[in-house]
Backbone and ligand atoms as CSV (ligand in chain L), in Angstrom:
chain,resi,resn,atom,element,x,y,z
A,1,MET,N,N,90.096,94.770,105.766
A,1,MET,CA,C,90.859,95.856,105.605
A,1,MET,C,C,90.381,97.010,106.829
A,2,ALA,N,N,91.359,97.598,107.053
A,2,ALA,CA,C,90.965,98.471,108.148
A,2,ALA,C,C,92.120,99.517,108.535
A,3,VAL,N,N,91.701,100.824,108.907
A,3,VAL,CA,C,92.553,101.786,109.204
A,3,VAL,C,C,93.010,101.409,110.899
A,4,ARG,N,N,94.174,101.259,110.997
A,4,ARG,CA,C,94.351,100.846,112.467
A,4,ARG,C,C,95.120,101.974,113.343
A,5,PRO,N,N,94.922,101.993,114.585
A,5,PRO,CA,C,95.621,103.080,115.407
A,5,PRO,C,C,97.162,102.869,115.309
A,6,LEU,N,N,97.717,104.265,115.228
A,6,LEU,CA,C,99.252,104.317,115.173
A,6,LEU,C,C,99.895,104.309,116.603
A,7,LEU,N,N,100.925,103.447,116.759
A,7,LEU,CA,C,101.606,103.610,117.915
A,7,LEU,C,C,102.705,104.947,117.794
A,8,THR,N,N,102.633,105.525,118.923
A,8,THR,CA,C,103.667,106.763,119.165
A,8,THR,C,C,104.619,106.480,119.907
A,9,ILE,N,N,105.815,107.333,119.914
A,9,ILE,CA,C,106.846,107.273,120.707
A,9,ILE,C,C,106.566,107.165,122.138
A,10,GLY,N,N,107.379,106.338,122.763
A,10,GLY,CA,C,107.140,106.082,124.074
A,10,GLY,C,C,106.293,104.546,124.315
A,11,ASN,N,N,105.835,104.137,123.183
A,11,ASN,CA,C,105.364,102.788,123.184
A,11,ASN,C,C,106.573,101.807,122.981
A,12,PRO,N,N,106.680,100.758,123.993
A,12,PRO,CA,C,107.777,99.858,123.887
A,12,PRO,C,C,107.963,99.136,122.590
A,13,VAL,N,N,106.775,98.854,121.813
A,13,VAL,CA,C,106.736,98.013,120.734
A,13,VAL,C,C,107.719,98.755,119.563
A,14,LEU,N,N,107.552,99.969,119.545
A,14,LEU,CA,C,108.518,100.802,118.624
A,14,LEU,C,C,109.964,100.598,118.927
A,15,ARG,N,N,110.237,100.002,119.797
A,15,ARG,CA,C,111.805,100.026,120.264
A,15,ARG,C,C,111.926,98.605,120.319
A,16,GLN,N,N,111.204,97.590,119.839
A,16,GLN,CA,C,111.744,96.213,119.590
A,16,GLN,C,C,112.354,95.874,118.275
A,17,VAL,N,N,113.210,94.923,118.333
A,17,VAL,CA,C,113.704,94.359,117.145
A,17,VAL,C,C,112.592,93.434,116.355
A,18,ALA,N,N,111.968,93.834,115.410
A,18,ALA,CA,C,110.898,92.959,114.788
A,18,ALA,C,C,111.316,91.598,114.242
A,19,ARG,N,N,110.521,90.584,114.344
A,19,ARG,CA,C,111.012,89.344,113.998
A,19,ARG,C,C,110.850,89.121,112.561
A,20,PRO,N,N,111.603,88.418,111.745
A,20,PRO,CA,C,111.439,88.060,110.462
A,20,PRO,C,C,110.245,87.108,110.157
A,21,LEU,N,N,109.344,87.133,108.958
A,21,LEU,CA,C,108.336,86.379,108.672
A,21,LEU,C,C,108.859,85.229,107.984
A,22,THR,N,N,108.347,83.976,108.315
A,22,THR,CA,C,108.595,82.796,107.257
A,22,THR,C,C,107.894,82.972,105.895
A,23,ARG,N,N,108.307,82.160,104.984
A,23,ARG,CA,C,107.584,82.283,103.712
A,23,ARG,C,C,106.203,81.594,103.612
A,24,ASP,N,N,105.880,80.876,104.662
A,24,ASP,CA,C,104.301,80.414,104.808
A,24,ASP,C,C,103.689,81.690,105.452
A,25,GLU,N,N,104.118,82.230,106.442
A,25,GLU,CA,C,103.722,83.404,107.054
A,25,GLU,C,C,103.223,84.471,106.143
A,26,ILE,N,N,104.270,84.817,105.002
A,26,ILE,CA,C,104.156,85.897,104.101
A,26,ILE,C,C,102.780,85.496,103.202
A,27,LEU,N,N,102.618,84.245,102.961
A,27,LEU,CA,C,101.550,83.907,101.938
A,27,LEU,C,C,100.154,83.673,102.748
A,28,SER,N,N,100.155,83.880,104.101
A,28,SER,CA,C,99.201,83.622,104.963
A,28,SER,C,C,97.923,84.680,104.938
A,29,ALA,N,N,96.864,84.072,105.162
A,29,ALA,CA,C,95.705,85.207,105.113
A,29,ALA,C,C,95.865,86.309,106.232
A,30,GLU,N,N,96.483,85.834,107.397
A,30,GLU,CA,C,96.623,87.030,108.515
A,30,GLU,C,C,97.727,87.968,108.016
A,31,VAL,N,N,98.854,87.607,107.344
A,31,VAL,CA,C,99.635,88.571,107.024
A,31,VAL,C,C,99.266,89.416,105.757
A,32,ARG,N,N,98.345,88.741,104.804
A,32,ARG,CA,C,97.766,89.423,103.625
A,32,ARG,C,C,96.679,90.637,104.557
A,33,THR,N,N,96.182,90.347,105.373
A,33,THR,CA,C,95.112,91.102,106.098
A,33,THR,C,C,96.061,92.262,106.731
A,34,LEU,N,N,97.060,91.856,107.443
A,34,LEU,CA,C,98.228,92.973,107.986
A,34,LEU,C,C,98.431,94.008,106.927
A,35,ILE,N,N,98.941,93.439,105.814
A,35,ILE,CA,C,99.543,94.540,104.701
A,35,ILE,C,C,98.271,95.031,104.409
A,36,ASP,N,N,97.171,94.638,104.177
A,36,ASP,CA,C,95.989,95.457,103.823
A,36,ASP,C,C,95.715,96.699,104.739
A,37,ASP,N,N,95.855,96.299,106.021
A,37,ASP,CA,C,95.685,97.150,107.191
A,37,ASP,C,C,96.613,98.209,107.174
A,38,MET,N,N,98.021,97.955,106.868
A,38,MET,CA,C,98.993,98.989,106.758
A,38,MET,C,C,98.810,99.766,105.810
A,39,ILE,N,N,98.625,99.328,104.576
A,39,ILE,CA,C,98.259,100.113,103.235
A,39,ILE,C,C,97.020,101.186,103.572
A,40,ASP,N,N,95.949,100.737,104.345
A,40,ASP,CA,C,94.911,101.580,104.612
A,40,ASP,C,C,95.125,102.533,105.429
A,41,THR,N,N,96.087,102.037,106.470
A,41,THR,CA,C,96.461,103.202,107.658
A,41,THR,C,C,97.372,104.246,106.876
A,42,MET,N,N,98.454,103.773,106.255
A,42,MET,CA,C,99.172,104.684,105.420
A,42,MET,C,C,98.484,105.751,104.627
A,43,HIS,N,N,97.676,105.312,103.889
A,43,HIS,CA,C,96.728,106.251,102.955
A,43,HIS,C,C,96.059,106.943,103.915
A,44,HIS,N,N,95.337,106.549,104.955
A,44,HIS,CA,C,94.558,107.412,105.808
A,44,HIS,C,C,95.340,108.609,106.431
A,45,GLU,N,N,96.606,108.367,106.841
A,45,GLU,CA,C,97.439,109.147,107.293
A,45,GLU,C,C,98.142,109.970,106.580
A,46,GLU,N,N,98.129,109.844,105.234
A,46,GLU,CA,C,98.776,110.460,104.241
A,46,GLU,C,C,100.360,110.183,104.304
A,47,GLY,N,N,100.862,109.068,104.663
A,47,GLY,CA,C,102.199,108.820,104.732
A,47,GLY,C,C,102.731,108.369,103.428
A,48,ILE,N,N,103.831,108.176,103.302
A,48,ILE,CA,C,104.635,107.636,102.098
A,48,ILE,C,C,105.075,106.129,102.540
A,49,GLY,N,N,104.967,105.785,103.693
A,49,GLY,CA,C,105.368,104.549,104.205
A,49,GLY,C,C,105.197,104.256,105.509
A,50,ILE,N,N,105.037,102.849,105.723
A,50,ILE,CA,C,104.592,102.546,107.219
A,50,ILE,C,C,105.165,101.066,107.441
A,51,ALA,N,N,105.657,100.867,108.864
A,51,ALA,CA,C,106.342,99.716,109.135
A,51,ALA,C,C,105.225,99.017,110.045
A,52,ALA,N,N,105.347,97.702,109.920
A,52,ALA,CA,C,104.171,96.954,110.879
A,52,ALA,C,C,104.362,97.261,112.245
A,53,PRO,N,N,105.483,97.449,112.901
A,53,PRO,CA,C,105.568,97.810,114.377
A,53,PRO,C,C,104.731,99.110,114.626
A,54,GLN,N,N,104.599,99.948,113.680
A,54,GLN,CA,C,103.947,101.436,113.851
A,54,GLN,C,C,102.364,100.982,114.179
A,55,ILE,N,N,102.019,99.821,113.860
A,55,ILE,CA,C,100.570,99.613,114.077
A,55,ILE,C,C,100.552,98.260,115.021
A,56,GLY,N,N,101.735,98.186,115.769
A,56,GLY,CA,C,101.654,97.248,116.781
A,56,GLY,C,C,102.106,95.779,116.595
A,57,GLU,N,N,102.552,95.593,115.291
A,57,GLU,CA,C,102.914,94.131,114.900
A,57,GLU,C,C,104.431,94.055,114.800
A,58,SER,N,N,105.098,93.263,115.927
A,58,SER,CA,C,106.439,93.472,115.669
A,58,SER,C,C,107.009,92.589,114.607
A,59,VAL,N,N,106.854,92.757,113.378
A,59,VAL,CA,C,107.340,91.541,112.273
A,59,VAL,C,C,108.089,92.635,111.406
A,60,GLN,N,N,108.983,91.886,110.453
A,60,GLN,CA,C,109.851,92.803,109.616
A,60,GLN,C,C,108.901,92.718,108.073
A,61,LEU,N,N,108.195,93.666,108.270
A,61,LEU,CA,C,107.305,94.209,107.049
A,61,LEU,C,C,106.907,95.620,107.048
A,62,ALA,N,N,107.340,96.228,105.865
A,62,ALA,CA,C,107.032,97.574,105.706
A,62,ALA,C,C,106.465,97.867,104.197
A,63,VAL,N,N,105.700,98.837,103.924
A,63,VAL,CA,C,105.118,99.161,102.766
A,63,VAL,C,C,105.433,100.672,102.402
A,64,MET,N,N,105.569,100.828,101.248
A,64,MET,CA,C,106.086,102.229,100.717
A,64,MET,C,C,105.438,102.439,99.557
A,65,GLU,N,N,104.922,103.695,99.265
A,65,GLU,CA,C,104.104,104.232,98.245
A,65,GLU,C,C,104.172,105.894,98.034
A,66,ILE,N,N,104.571,106.219,96.902
A,66,ILE,CA,C,104.520,107.764,96.604
A,66,ILE,C,C,103.533,107.810,95.543
A,67,ALA,N,N,102.523,108.310,95.688
A,67,ALA,CA,C,101.313,108.234,94.591
A,67,ALA,C,C,101.756,109.087,93.451
A,68,VAL,N,N,101.208,109.194,92.371
A,68,VAL,CA,C,101.670,109.851,91.100
A,68,VAL,C,C,100.994,111.463,91.299
A,69,ASP,N,N,99.969,111.297,92.164
A,69,ASP,CA,C,99.244,112.674,92.363
A,69,ASP,C,C,99.445,113.295,93.668
A,70,SER,N,N,100.611,112.903,94.355
A,70,SER,CA,C,101.075,113.342,95.617
A,70,SER,C,C,100.995,114.858,95.830
A,71,GLU,N,N,100.215,115.332,96.703
A,71,GLU,CA,C,100.279,116.835,96.776
A,71,GLU,C,C,101.650,117.236,97.777
A,72,ARG,N,N,101.809,116.292,98.593
A,72,ARG,CA,C,102.888,116.686,99.698
A,72,ARG,C,C,104.311,116.518,99.229
A,73,TYR,N,N,104.429,115.625,98.116
A,73,TYR,CA,C,105.650,115.401,97.449
A,73,TYR,C,C,105.629,115.586,96.058
A,74,PRO,N,N,105.419,116.853,95.489
A,74,PRO,CA,C,105.170,117.275,94.092
A,74,PRO,C,C,106.577,117.262,93.249
A,75,ASP,N,N,107.537,117.115,94.058
A,75,ASP,CA,C,108.834,117.151,93.321
A,75,ASP,C,C,109.516,115.984,93.292
A,76,THR,N,N,108.711,114.861,93.658
A,76,THR,CA,C,109.420,113.633,93.916
A,76,THR,C,C,108.689,112.657,92.842
A,77,ASN,N,N,109.567,111.847,92.407
A,77,ASN,CA,C,109.076,110.600,91.290
A,77,ASN,C,C,108.248,109.836,92.073
A,78,PRO,N,N,107.113,109.324,91.403
A,78,PRO,CA,C,106.227,108.400,91.909
A,78,PRO,C,C,106.959,107.139,92.292
A,79,PHE,N,N,106.619,106.466,93.501
A,79,PHE,CA,C,106.850,104.961,93.745
A,79,PHE,C,C,105.769,104.259,93.855
A,80,GLU,N,N,105.736,103.324,93.125
A,80,GLU,CA,C,104.676,102.395,92.908
A,80,GLU,C,C,104.665,101.606,94.334
A,81,MET,N,N,103.422,101.332,94.879
A,81,MET,CA,C,103.083,100.574,96.112
A,81,MET,C,C,104.282,99.334,96.154
A,82,ALA,N,N,105.068,99.028,97.020
A,82,ALA,CA,C,105.789,98.014,97.294
A,82,ALA,C,C,105.680,97.430,98.549
A,83,VAL,N,N,106.028,96.349,98.853
A,83,VAL,CA,C,105.864,95.634,100.128
A,83,VAL,C,C,107.058,94.937,100.508
A,84,PHE,N,N,107.903,95.113,101.443
A,84,PHE,CA,C,109.034,94.732,101.894
A,84,PHE,C,C,108.999,93.845,102.914
A,85,VAL,N,N,109.585,92.487,103.097
A,85,VAL,CA,C,109.555,91.626,104.010
A,85,VAL,C,C,111.008,91.215,104.174
A,86,ASN,N,N,111.344,91.170,105.536
A,86,ASN,CA,C,112.655,90.856,105.982
A,86,ASN,C,C,113.712,91.679,105.297
A,87,PRO,N,N,113.623,92.952,105.076
A,87,PRO,CA,C,114.496,93.572,104.303
A,87,PRO,C,C,115.777,93.894,104.983
A,88,ARG,N,N,117.053,93.892,104.256
A,88,ARG,CA,C,118.195,94.265,104.600
A,88,ARG,C,C,118.728,95.244,103.883
A,89,VAL,N,N,119.448,96.486,104.545
A,89,VAL,CA,C,119.876,97.447,103.823
A,89,VAL,C,C,121.495,97.234,103.508
A,90,SER,N,N,121.921,97.620,102.531
A,90,SER,CA,C,123.325,97.611,102.256
A,90,SER,C,C,123.599,99.060,101.804
A,91,VAL,N,N,124.718,99.612,102.434
A,91,VAL,CA,C,125.286,101.200,101.809
A,91,VAL,C,C,125.964,100.870,100.675
A,92,LEU,N,N,125.721,101.643,99.522
A,92,LEU,CA,C,126.288,101.878,98.203
A,92,LEU,C,C,127.222,102.917,98.035
A,93,ASP,N,N,126.676,104.044,98.685
A,93,ASP,CA,C,127.388,105.255,98.544
A,93,ASP,C,C,127.218,105.946,100.029
A,94,ALA,N,N,128.379,105.962,100.620
A,94,ALA,CA,C,128.110,106.257,101.925
A,94,ALA,C,C,128.308,107.941,102.184
A,95,ALA,N,N,128.551,108.671,101.112
A,95,ALA,CA,C,128.450,110.116,101.362
A,95,ALA,C,C,127.109,110.566,101.963
A,96,GLU,N,N,126.972,111.438,102.647
A,96,GLU,CA,C,125.956,111.873,103.631
A,96,GLU,C,C,125.084,112.879,102.710
A,97,GLN,N,N,123.848,112.815,103.099
A,97,GLN,CA,C,122.954,113.898,102.802
A,97,GLN,C,C,122.026,114.125,103.961
A,98,GLY,N,N,121.277,115.222,104.133
A,98,GLY,CA,C,120.626,115.780,104.946
A,98,GLY,C,C,119.179,116.159,104.723
A,99,TYR,N,N,118.234,115.474,105.363
A,99,TYR,CA,C,116.866,115.478,104.992
A,99,TYR,C,C,116.142,116.103,106.331
A,100,TRP,N,N,115.286,117.091,106.374
A,100,TRP,CA,C,114.397,117.085,107.283
A,100,TRP,C,C,113.147,115.957,107.382
A,101,GLU,N,N,113.281,115.082,108.449
A,101,GLU,CA,C,112.370,113.930,108.499
A,101,GLU,C,C,111.279,114.046,109.671
A,102,GLY,N,N,110.164,113.375,109.484
A,102,GLY,CA,C,109.172,113.441,110.212
A,102,GLY,C,C,108.692,111.979,110.324
A,103,CYS,N,N,107.767,111.684,111.125
A,103,CYS,CA,C,107.276,110.186,111.452
A,103,CYS,C,C,105.893,110.277,112.095
A,104,LEU,N,N,105.115,109.531,111.373
A,104,LEU,CA,C,103.809,109.259,111.927
A,104,LEU,C,C,103.675,108.786,113.301
A,105,SER,N,N,104.750,108.239,113.729
A,105,SER,CA,C,104.983,107.725,115.215
A,105,SER,C,C,105.712,108.801,116.071
A,106,VAL,N,N,105.957,109.963,115.333
A,106,VAL,CA,C,106.720,111.026,116.304
A,106,VAL,C,C,105.886,112.353,115.858
A,107,PRO,N,N,104.493,112.423,116.353
A,107,PRO,CA,C,103.717,113.292,115.916
A,107,PRO,C,C,104.129,114.713,116.268
A,108,GLY,N,N,104.068,115.685,115.270
A,108,GLY,CA,C,104.265,117.126,115.579
A,108,GLY,C,C,105.760,117.435,115.754
A,109,LEU,N,N,106.732,116.757,115.239
A,109,LEU,CA,C,108.089,116.981,115.354
A,109,LEU,C,C,108.800,116.638,113.872
A,110,ARG,N,N,109.967,117.587,113.619
A,110,ARG,CA,C,110.683,117.280,112.427
A,110,ARG,C,C,112.103,117.304,112.792
A,111,GLY,N,N,113.123,116.714,112.147
A,111,GLY,CA,C,114.511,116.751,112.450
A,111,GLY,C,C,115.388,116.630,111.422
A,112,LEU,N,N,116.505,117.211,111.314
A,112,LEU,CA,C,117.416,117.272,110.181
A,112,LEU,C,C,118.135,115.906,110.603
A,113,VAL,N,N,118.171,115.039,109.599
A,113,VAL,CA,C,118.758,113.477,109.624
A,113,VAL,C,C,119.890,113.486,108.625
A,114,HIS,N,N,121.109,113.095,108.840
A,114,HIS,CA,C,121.838,112.750,107.870
A,114,HIS,C,C,122.096,111.222,107.733
A,115,ARG,N,N,122.089,110.961,106.319
A,115,ARG,CA,C,122.146,109.354,106.149
A,115,ARG,C,C,122.811,109.406,104.847
A,116,PRO,N,N,123.444,107.802,104.536
A,116,PRO,CA,C,124.218,107.729,103.344
A,116,PRO,C,C,123.189,107.956,102.253
A,117,ARG,N,N,123.891,108.378,101.084
A,117,ARG,CA,C,122.934,108.890,99.935
A,117,ARG,C,C,122.470,107.623,98.977
A,118,GLY,N,N,123.248,106.506,99.124
A,118,GLY,CA,C,122.793,105.439,97.967
A,118,GLY,C,C,122.843,104.098,98.826
A,119,VAL,N,N,121.614,103.314,98.687
A,119,VAL,CA,C,121.506,101.951,99.332
A,119,VAL,C,C,120.924,100.922,98.414
A,120,ARG,N,N,121.313,99.876,98.821
A,120,ARG,CA,C,120.687,98.767,98.241
A,120,ARG,C,C,119.517,98.136,99.352
A,121,VAL,N,N,118.459,97.831,98.877
A,121,VAL,CA,C,117.744,96.948,99.877
A,121,VAL,C,C,117.395,95.401,99.336
A,122,ASP,N,N,117.867,94.545,100.023
A,122,ASP,CA,C,117.535,93.056,99.809
A,122,ASP,C,C,116.365,92.449,100.468
A,123,TYR,N,N,115.553,92.099,99.993
A,123,TYR,CA,C,114.167,91.714,100.714
A,123,TYR,C,C,113.323,90.597,100.152
A,124,LEU,N,N,112.336,90.246,100.708
A,124,LEU,CA,C,111.470,89.052,100.173
A,124,LEU,C,C,110.014,90.193,99.591
A,125,ASN,N,N,109.524,89.808,98.492
A,125,ASN,CA,C,108.222,90.331,98.151
A,125,ASN,C,C,107.101,89.738,98.481
A,126,LEU,N,N,105.957,90.255,98.001
A,126,LEU,CA,C,104.694,89.824,98.408
A,126,LEU,C,C,104.573,88.317,98.452
A,127,HIS,N,N,104.986,87.807,97.111
A,127,HIS,CA,C,105.135,86.291,97.114
A,127,HIS,C,C,106.098,85.492,97.901
A,128,GLY,N,N,106.970,86.175,98.507
A,128,GLY,CA,C,107.803,85.464,99.198
A,128,GLY,C,C,109.258,85.335,98.357
A,129,ASP,N,N,109.298,85.765,97.320
A,129,ASP,CA,C,110.624,85.635,96.598
A,129,ASP,C,C,111.700,86.719,96.827
A,130,PRO,N,N,112.747,86.358,96.728
A,130,PRO,CA,C,113.919,87.380,96.806
A,130,PRO,C,C,113.828,88.615,95.690
A,131,ALA,N,N,113.986,89.786,96.171
A,131,ALA,CA,C,114.028,90.805,95.177
A,131,ALA,C,C,114.967,91.800,95.885
A,132,SER,N,N,115.491,92.859,95.065
A,132,SER,CA,C,116.247,94.042,95.550
A,132,SER,C,C,116.123,95.208,94.814
A,133,ILE,N,N,116.287,96.389,95.441
A,133,ILE,CA,C,116.022,97.672,94.702
A,133,ILE,C,C,117.245,98.480,95.063
A,134,VAL,N,N,117.507,99.441,94.241
A,134,VAL,CA,C,118.700,100.371,94.585
A,134,VAL,C,C,117.970,101.706,94.704
A,135,ALA,N,N,118.491,102.544,95.527
A,135,ALA,CA,C,117.817,103.833,95.715
A,135,ALA,C,C,118.850,104.844,96.205
A,136,ASP,N,N,118.832,106.079,95.430
A,136,ASP,CA,C,119.624,107.273,96.082
A,136,ASP,C,C,118.836,108.334,96.299
A,137,GLY,N,N,119.119,109.410,96.807
A,137,GLY,CA,C,118.626,110.600,97.011
A,137,GLY,C,C,117.538,110.375,98.020
A,138,PHE,N,N,116.420,111.366,97.903
A,138,PHE,CA,C,115.253,111.075,98.654
A,138,PHE,C,C,114.835,109.650,99.049
A,139,MET,N,N,114.803,108.722,98.024
A,139,MET,CA,C,114.238,107.402,98.274
A,139,MET,C,C,115.343,106.813,99.112
A,140,ALA,N,N,116.521,107.059,99.127
A,140,ALA,CA,C,117.487,106.184,99.928
A,140,ALA,C,C,116.958,106.819,101.344
A,141,THR,N,N,116.721,107.978,101.646
A,141,THR,CA,C,116.428,108.162,103.072
A,141,THR,C,C,115.111,107.614,103.517
A,142,VAL,N,N,114.205,107.566,102.551
A,142,VAL,CA,C,112.663,107.117,102.851
A,142,VAL,C,C,112.919,105.611,103.140
A,143,PHE,N,N,113.695,104.647,102.265
A,143,PHE,CA,C,114.084,103.325,102.713
A,143,PHE,C,C,114.812,103.265,104.119
A,144,GLN,N,N,115.810,104.006,104.260
A,144,GLN,CA,C,116.581,103.893,105.611
A,144,GLN,C,C,115.584,104.178,106.893
A,145,HIS,N,N,114.803,105.349,106.589
A,145,HIS,CA,C,113.904,105.683,107.822
A,145,HIS,C,C,112.920,104.537,108.083
A,146,GLU,N,N,112.308,103.986,106.809
A,146,GLU,CA,C,111.200,102.896,107.152
A,146,GLU,C,C,111.713,101.536,107.602
A,147,LEU,N,N,112.965,101.265,107.195
A,147,LEU,CA,C,113.510,100.019,107.741
A,147,LEU,C,C,114.009,100.029,108.963
A,148,ASP,N,N,114.526,101.269,109.350
A,148,ASP,CA,C,114.919,101.449,110.658
A,148,ASP,C,C,113.924,100.934,111.731
A,149,HIS,N,N,112.715,101.367,111.538
A,149,HIS,CA,C,111.604,101.049,112.314
A,149,HIS,C,C,111.509,99.339,112.690
A,150,LEU,N,N,112.070,98.461,111.717
A,150,LEU,CA,C,112.071,97.158,112.035
A,150,LEU,C,C,113.071,96.709,113.072
A,151,GLY,N,N,114.193,97.691,113.173
A,151,GLY,CA,C,115.235,97.592,114.259
A,151,GLY,C,C,115.094,98.275,115.337
A,152,GLY,N,N,113.825,98.872,115.563
A,152,GLY,CA,C,113.500,99.691,116.793
A,152,GLY,C,C,114.131,101.059,116.976
A,153,VAL,N,N,114.498,101.433,115.678
A,153,VAL,CA,C,115.146,102.778,115.773
A,153,VAL,C,C,114.122,103.812,114.932
A,154,LEU,N,N,114.254,105.017,115.647
A,154,LEU,CA,C,113.361,106.231,115.035
A,154,LEU,C,C,114.292,107.252,114.635
A,155,PHE,N,N,113.822,108.177,113.931
A,155,PHE,CA,C,114.701,109.167,113.172
A,155,PHE,C,C,115.242,109.965,114.185
A,156,ILE,N,N,114.519,110.482,115.303
A,156,ILE,CA,C,115.304,111.048,116.377
A,156,ILE,C,C,116.450,110.484,116.980
A,157,ASP,N,N,116.748,109.334,116.981
A,157,ASP,CA,C,117.895,108.660,117.331
A,157,ASP,C,C,119.109,109.159,116.340
A,158,ARG,N,N,118.751,109.535,115.303
A,158,ARG,CA,C,119.798,109.619,114.269
A,158,ARG,C,C,120.147,111.091,114.150
A,159,ILE,N,N,119.391,111.974,114.868
A,159,ILE,CA,C,119.684,113.500,114.810
A,159,ILE,C,C,121.038,113.877,115.562
A,160,ARG,N,N,121.997,114.274,114.996
A,160,ARG,CA,C,123.323,114.385,115.470
A,160,ARG,C,C,123.473,115.556,116.321
A,161,ASP,N,N,122.578,116.834,115.732
A,161,ASP,CA,C,122.652,118.099,116.338
A,161,ASP,C,C,121.172,118.283,116.765
A,162,THR,N,N,120.967,118.027,118.133
A,162,THR,CA,C,119.516,118.157,118.368
A,162,THR,C,C,118.886,119.738,118.248
A,163,ARG,N,N,119.792,120.572,118.112
A,163,ARG,CA,C,119.317,122.061,117.734
A,163,ARG,C,C,118.533,122.150,116.467
A,164,MET,N,N,118.662,120.946,115.669
A,164,MET,CA,C,117.971,120.734,114.448
A,164,MET,C,C,116.842,119.739,114.655
A,165,LEU,N,N,116.227,119.854,115.744
A,165,LEU,CA,C,114.843,119.271,116.023
A,165,LEU,C,C,113.751,120.313,116.399
A,166,ALA,N,N,112.951,120.294,115.482
A,166,ALA,CA,C,111.768,121.556,115.632
A,166,ALA,C,C,110.337,120.965,115.723
A,167,THR,N,N,109.377,121.640,116.330
A,167,THR,CA,C,107.953,121.310,116.214
A,167,THR,C,C,107.639,121.500,114.785
A,168,THR,N,N,106.803,120.994,114.198
A,168,THR,CA,C,106.271,121.214,112.953
A,168,THR,C,C,105.886,122.709,112.472
A,169,ASP,N,N,105.276,123.124,113.352
A,169,ASP,CA,C,105.055,124.703,113.274
A,169,ASP,C,C,106.385,125.589,113.165
A,170,ASN,N,N,107.449,125.379,114.046
A,170,ASN,CA,C,108.673,125.957,113.898
A,170,ASN,C,C,109.457,125.573,112.673
A,171,TYR,N,N,109.416,124.322,112.315
A,171,TYR,CA,C,109.875,123.902,111.157
A,171,TYR,C,C,109.583,124.697,109.757
A,172,VAL,N,N,108.250,124.882,109.860
A,172,VAL,CA,C,107.893,125.698,108.649
A,172,VAL,C,C,108.225,127.116,108.760
A,173,ARG,N,N,108.244,127.553,110.156
A,173,ARG,CA,C,108.488,129.101,110.373
A,173,ARG,C,C,109.824,129.621,109.976
A,174,PHE,N,N,110.843,128.540,110.649
A,174,PHE,CA,C,112.321,128.994,110.557
A,174,PHE,C,C,113.306,128.107,109.644
A,175,TRP,N,N,112.687,126.941,109.300
A,175,TRP,CA,C,113.748,125.990,108.558
A,175,TRP,C,C,113.225,125.711,107.003
A,176,LEU,N,N,111.861,125.844,106.854
A,176,LEU,CA,C,111.356,125.268,105.432
A,176,LEU,C,C,111.923,126.177,104.527
A,177,ASN,N,N,112.569,125.814,103.363
A,177,ASN,CA,C,112.826,126.441,102.297
A,177,ASN,C,C,114.113,127.164,102.540
A,178,ARG,N,N,114.900,126.758,103.501
A,178,ARG,CA,C,116.367,127.284,103.611
A,178,ARG,C,C,117.104,126.347,102.466
A,179,PRO,N,N,118.009,127.062,102.159
A,179,PRO,CA,C,118.974,126.349,100.930
A,179,PRO,C,C,119.678,125.056,101.402
A,180,GLY,N,N,119.545,124.140,100.565
A,180,GLY,CA,C,120.172,122.750,100.994
A,180,GLY,C,C,119.724,121.953,101.813
A,181,GLU,N,N,118.549,122.152,102.351
A,181,GLU,CA,C,117.841,121.324,103.342
A,181,GLU,C,C,116.444,121.022,102.867
A,182,GLN,N,N,116.265,119.545,102.710
A,182,GLN,CA,C,115.015,119.172,102.247
A,182,GLN,C,C,114.105,118.478,103.175
A,183,ARG,N,N,113.108,118.101,102.789
A,183,ARG,CA,C,112.051,117.694,103.746
A,183,ARG,C,C,111.519,116.314,103.337
A,184,THR,N,N,111.356,115.368,104.366
A,184,THR,CA,C,110.686,114.110,104.200
A,184,THR,C,C,109.949,113.755,105.259
A,185,SER,N,N,108.918,112.965,105.099
A,185,SER,CA,C,107.995,112.464,106.193
A,185,SER,C,C,107.601,111.142,105.999
A,186,GLU,N,N,107.742,110.350,106.841
A,186,GLU,CA,C,107.150,108.985,106.845
A,186,GLU,C,C,106.087,108.666,108.034
L,1,ZN,ZN,ZN,108.667,106.556,110.735
């Protein structure tokens, strides 16, 4: 187990489409170690999700967790640690919602991103078994942001109005707590 260096925007690995894992790979010691490293890195960075390409492994693997005592997300329901392998997102509710997003791989920036507000994610779990989860609101955005990483997509690609892109300092100064706009960071 180890905290690994994060790749940041400009690194070509973040723009690759990650390859799926086989069931044998999911159960292998190498992938177990990779998952442990992702969890350690996510905790170290105080993120709520991380995708394997963010630590340089271009495979379809992401972990997400919102701790019960999360100080950064006090108004959000906890989300128990979950591992998503080869995930596919289906839109259940195409009505859009906007959240200010940030990303461990895009340090120092926030942007207002509009995404569908309801999704289902079909994936393989830690044991290689099929599973699915339905999410709406904040968690729907978290899933879409995180799983975008596996397709080489970053949140900045989804900002429609680049006037709604800000440094973290300016986000806090000018945009935080404005009505109707909420914040997320992965
Ligand atoms: Zn991200």
